[in-house]
N, C-alpha and C positions, 0 to 999 in steps of 0.2 A: 860094637854094641856096648853101651855103658850101663851101669846100675846105680840107683840112688844110694847115697851113703846111709848107713844105719842110723846115725843121729837125726837125719832129716825125716826118715820114716818114723822114728820114735816121736818126734815133735808133732808130726801130722796126726799120729794116733792120739796123742795127748789132747790136741785141740779138738779132735772129734769127740773124744770122751767127755771133755769139759762142756762141749756144746750140747751133747746129749743130756748131761747132768743138769745144765741150765734149763733146757727145754722141759725136763722132767720136773724141775723145781717150779718153773712157771706154771706148768699144767697143774701141779699139786696146789700151788697158791690160788690159781683161778678156781679150781674145784672147791677149795676151802672157802674162798670168797663167796662162791655161789651158795654153798651150804649155809654160810653166815647170813647172807642176804635172805635166803629162804626162811631161816630161823627168825630174823628180825621182822620179816613180813608176817610170819605166823604170829609172832608176839604182838605186832601192831594190830593185826586183825582181831586177835583175842582181846587186846585192851579196848579196841573200838567197840567190840561186841559187849564187853563188860560195861563200858561207859554208857552204851545205849540202854542196857538192862537197868543200870542204876538210875539213869534219867527217867526211864519209864516208871521205876519204883517211886521216884520223887513226884512225878505227875499223878500217879495213882493215890499216893498219900495225901497230896494237896486236895485232890477231888473228893477223897473220902472225908477229909476234915470239913470241906464245904458242904457236902451232902448231910453230914451230921448237924452242922449249924442250921441249915435250912429245914431240916426235918424235926428240929426241936420244937416242943410245944410253944415256947416263948422265943420266937425268932429275934435275935439281936438286930440292931440297926444294920440293914444291909448296905448302907451307904456310909461306912465308917470314915472318920477323919483320919487319913493316913499319917498326919503329922507332917514333918518335912518331906517334900516331894522326893520320891525315889526315881532315879534315872530310868527312863523308859528304854526298851530295846531299840536298836537302830531301825529306822523306818517308821517309828511311831512317835513323831515329833510334833510339837504344837501344843498350845494351851488346852486344847480339847482332850488331850490324852492324860488320863490319871493312872498312875502306876503305883503299886504298893506291894509289900511283902505279904505273903499268905502265912497262915499259922505254921506251915512248915518253914521254920525260920532258918536263916543262914547259920551255919555251924552244925546242923544235924548231919550225922554221918551214917553210911551203910558200908561196913567193912572198911576198905581203904578209900572210899569215895565220899567226897564232900557234896552235900545235896542243897539245893536252893530252889525256891518256887516264887514266882512273881505273877501278879494279875494286872492286866492292862485293859482299860475300857475307854471308848470314845464317848465323852459326856454329852456330845451334841447328837451324833447320828445313831449311836447304838449303846446307850447306857445299860441296856439289859443283856448285853453280850460281854462276857469276860474272856479275854485271851489268857490262858494259863501257860506260862513259859517255865518249864522245869529244866534244871541244869544239874549235871553231875561232873565233878572234876576229881581226878586222882590226886591223892595226897602227895604222890611223887612228882606231880606236874606233867606226867607223860600221857595222860589220857583225859579226854573230855567229850561231852556230847550234850545236846539239848533236844527237847521235844516240845511241841506246842499243840494245844487243843483249845477249842472255843466252847464255851458253855452258855446256854440261856439260863439266866438267874431270875428268881421271882422278886424283882424289885419294882416292876411296873406291870401293867396289864394292857392288852390291845384296846385301842379306842374304837368306838362304834363306827361302822361303815354300812351305809353311806353317811356322810356328814350332814349336819343341819345346814341348809342352804340359805337361810334367812340372814338379813343384815342384823336383826335384833331378835334375840331369843329370850323369852321371859317365863317366869312362873307367876304370872299375874297380869296386870293391866298396863296400858300406856296412855298418857295424856300430856299435853304440852301446856305450859303456862302462857298467859296472854303476852304477846310480843316475842315469844320464842320462835326461832327460825331453824329448828331442826330439819335436816334433810336426810331421808332414808332411801337408799338406792339398792335395788336387788341385783342379783346376778342377771346378766342380760346376754342375748345373742345378737349378732349383727353390729356390735359397737360397744364402746366402753360402758361401764356401769353408769346409770342415770340417763343415758341417751339411746341405748339399744332397746330391743324388745324384751320386756321382762318375761322370764320363764320360770320363776320361783317365787315363793312368798317373800315379802320384804320384812314383815313382822310376824313372828309366830309365838304363841303363848301356850303353855301347858295348863294354865288355870284361868278360868273365868268364873267370877262369883255367881252363884245361883241366887239372885236377889230375891225372888219370890218363894224360894224353898220348895219348889215342886219337883225337883230332881231332874228338870230338863233345862237346857240352855236355849233360850229363844234368840231370834235375830236381834231384838232390841237389847237384850242383855249383852250379847256379843258386841254390838255397836257401842254400847255405853262403856264397856270395859276397854275395848281397843279403839279409842277415839283418836285416830291419827288424822290430822287435818290434811286436806288435799294438797296444800302447798308444800307439805313435808314429803310428798311422794312424787318428785319430779320425773322419776323413771318408771312410774306405774308400779305394778306388782300387787299382790294380794296381801290381805291381813287375815291371818287364820288363828283359830283357837281350838280347844279340845272338842271332841264330839259329844262327850257326856259330862255332866256335872260331877265334881268331886271336891272334897274338902281340901283347903290349903294347909290345915293344921292337923296333925304334925306335918312339918315341912317334908315333902317327899324328895327334895333335891333332884327333881326331874330334869332341871337344866344341866346340872353337873353330870348326870347319867347320860344325857343326850350328847354332851360334848366330850366327856372323858371316860364314860363307861364305868368299869370296875377299878380304875385307878383311885387309890385312897388319897385323902388330903396329906397324910403323913408321908406317903411315897413321893408325892409331887413336891412337898416342901423339902424333903431330903434331896431330891434331884436339883432343886434350885440352890440349896446350900452347897452341894458338891460342886456345881459350876462356879459359884462365887469363890469358894475356897481355892479352886484351881486357877484363879486369876482371870476368869472370863468376865467381861463387862460389856457395856454398850459400845465401847471404843476399841476393844481388843480385836485382834485378827487371829482366828475368827471371833465373831461376836457371841455373847451370851444369848440363849434362846428362851430360858424359863426364869420367870421372876415371881417369887412368892412374897407378898408384901403384908406385913403385920402392922405397919405404922398407920395411924389414922390421918397423917398429914396429907394434904392434897397433892396430886401427882403433877410434876412439872417437866418431866423428861421424855423426849421423843425416843421411840425404840423401833427397831426392826427395819426391814426393807422387803420389797417383793421377792427378792432372792433368798432372804434369810428372815422370815417372819418370827414373831415371838408369841409366847403365852404369858400374859400378865394377870396374876390372880391377886385380888384384894380379899384377904381371908376374913373369916368371921371375927377375928380379933381386930383387924383393921376397920371392920364395919360394926364394931361393938355398939357405938352410939349413932354414927352416921357414916355411910360409905364415903371414902375419899373421892372428891371430885377431881376432874382433869382440867388443867389450865387450857385456855382457849387456843393457844398456839401449838399445843402438843399434837403430834401425829404418831399413831401406833399402827404398824403393819402386823396383823396377826389377830389374836383373840384376847379380848378383855373380859374377865369374869369377876362379877361382884357377888360375894357371898353374904347377902342380907338376911339369910335364914328365913325367908318369906315374911319378914317384918317390913311392910311397905313404907313405914315412916322413915326407915333408914335410907331410902332412895328418893324420898320426896325432894323435888327441886334439884335433882342431880344434873350435872352438865359435863360434857366431854369436849375435846377438841375435834380431831379427825381420826376416825378409826377405819382403816382399810382391812376388812376381814369380817369379824363378828363381835358384837357386843352381847354378852350373855349375863343375865341378872337373875339371881334366885329371889325373886320378888317382883313388885310392880314399880315401873318407872312412871311416876305421876308428877304432874306439874313441872316437867323438866324445863330447864331454863337455858339461855345462851343460844349460840348459833352453831350447834354441833353438826358434823357431817359424818354419817355412818354409811360406808359403802361395802356391800357384800363382796368378798373375794374368794375364789376357789382355793387359795393358799391359806385360808384362815387358820387351820389346825396343823399345818405342816410341821410346826416345831415339835409336836408330840406324836406325829405319825411315824411309827417305827416299823421295821420289817419283822413280821411274824409269820414264819412258814406255816402252811396248813398242817394241822395236827399237833402243833406245839401247845402244851399245857403250861400256861403262864404262871401256874401256882406252884410249880416244882422245878428243881434243878434238872437239866438234861443237856446232853451233848449236842453240838451242832454237827450234823452229818457231813462227813468229808473234810472236816477241819484238822484232822490229825496229821502233823508233819514232823519230820526229823531233819536236823541240821546241826552242824558244828556251831557253837556259840561264837 
């Protein structure tokens, strides 16, 4: 029997001890790493939570500033010119999106957090809804968060529903000059307008003069006012007027209220201007939908399509002496409104090209000339038909339910 020499036993013991020390060191290092990772995770969570709180503070500040603005006795222009276009958030691309900084300007801070707030709105589909994007970034660059919420803002009002169904809507009378070949076609069932079975009025007036002053509107007074020749009604349809006599002066703007309700001229003009400033026009993609015209020059441009109809308004300024006429070859899909302020002379001898939708005039169309074609369409007011949930008060700022979201910018 032999025994291991002492030096060999000592070396084995040393190796064992070194192995145990190495294992202990590795275990300690792994434990320290775990503690460090837990610490970093805790710090990250804390920074993320602080970032979310800071972003929420930015959102609340921006909404408070907006609420004060719209609650002021003299509300400033709710369609401000943002100057150079601000880059919109990802996903909100296209000429219809307008983005601008809110009063909570870049550079404002909350502790170690840099705050920012931006408003975005779709100038075609939902100009009355602002998406508020609020962001907070740590000055160290190690934390950031963003929150978003949508608001209904009092820049427009809902339009009346149901819509006027006539091809021509007046605040006065209608008559054609000798040789005029106007054709007026109602909404129809069973076929295209002018060939189907008419189921709506083709001409509707809010005012018929009480010629004999007896306070009643007789059949002869109605027929004298709404003298639409038979050849002008190829699709049939009825011609209707008010049930009772009423004065035309002062002008009640009954046509405007029927088509646009409580939307004010200032709001509509501001909407038109905002679309133009953002680069929208008849040839852009997508195309502009609202045109407010102050020029007295006759109109020579075709606008709109059945898929994207327009609202074309000739203002009281455009109609100051005579409402602009439309060239014979022009075609408009949508609504054409003439603000003659119930001064019938401003519309005498007026002519149009082709209007698929609705011709609305604040006054009488008398002695109309040319070979105009007016066809009622159910998309006539689509350009200004916006989504208004039940219970929304269009006169004040309010949140869109369910619109609050959180995300990293």
